[in-house]
C-alpha positions as a printed Julia matrix, in Angstrom:
85×3 Matrix{Float64}:
  93.24   93.86  127.28
  93.32   95.63  123.56
  96.24   97.47  121.42
  95.96  100.46  119.82
  97.29  100.78  116.5
  96.8   104.25  115.3
  93.98  106.07  113.33
  90.77  104.72  115.84
  92.06  100.85  115.17
  92.34   99.04  118.01
  92.68   95.36  118.34
  92.87   92.62  120.93
  96.35   91.79  122.31
  95.74   88.21  122.4
  95.45   88.17  118.49
  98.74   89.55  117.94
 101.74   87.39  116.71
 104.35   89.85  115.48
 105.27   93.6   115.24
 107.52   94.25  112.4
 109.03   97.22  111.78
 108.95   98.08  107.79
 110.59  101.53  107.27
 112.82  101.76  105.03
 114.74   99.43  103.54
 111.94   96.84  103.45
 113.19   93.19  103.1
 111.74   91.27  100.32
 110.06   88.95  102.59
 108.5    91.53  104.36
 107.36   92.81  101.07
 105.93   89.21  100.05
 103.86   88.88  103.55
 102.15   92.45  103.03
 101.55   91.27   99.32
 100.44   87.88  100.05
  98.23   89.49  102.71
  96.68   92.52   99.99
  95.79   89.21   98.03
  94.32   86.87  100.46
  92.04   89.9   101.67
  93.68   89.82  105.23
  95.69   93.24  104.88
  94.43   96.59  106.89
  96.04   99.49  105.92
  95.15  101.66  109.03
  97.77  104.59  107.63
  95.93  106.41  105.48
  97.81  109.13  104.22
 100.44  108.7   106.74
 103.93  106.38  106.3
 103.57  102.91  107.15
 106.1   102.29  109.96
 105.15   98.78  111.24
 103.57   95.91  110.03
 101.41   93.82  112.71
 100.66   90.1   111.77
  97.64   88.74  113.76
  95.75   85.48  113.76
  93.22   86.91  111.46
  94.64   89.88  109.58
  97.92   91.91  108.7
  97.57   95.56  109.7
 100.07   98.28  108.61
 100.28  100.94  111.11
 101.43  104.64  111.25
 102.84  103.96  114.39
 106.87  102.75  114.6
 107.07   99.27  115.9
 109.39  100.33  119.05
 106.2   102.32  120.52
 103.76   99.26  119.4
 106.08   97.04  121.17
 106.57   98.78  124.17
 101.93   98.8   124.15
 102.36   94.93  123.32
 104.34   94.58  126.57
 102.4    96.88  128.73
  99.58   94.77  127.78
 101.09   91.26  128.92
 102.47   92.61  132.47
  98.64   93.72  133.15
  97.46   90.4   131.96
 100.12   88.63  134.31
  98.66   90.24  137.64
């Protein structure tokens, strides 16, 4: 099953490690994760000109999404319910 992150970006639900809210205020730790992913060329900003609302940490990449972390979490939960059956 797949997880839609916004702006036509879809990833495998199996690769998701964490979904984190990055709306202000953003902690120093979260900023550091984003900076490190950017330095390692593993950051994918799919927000384009929209406000970044969530960070999705995956096995190989870190995504910045315009969709809220709550909505993404609900989608991920739905994915896991479907996989369980």
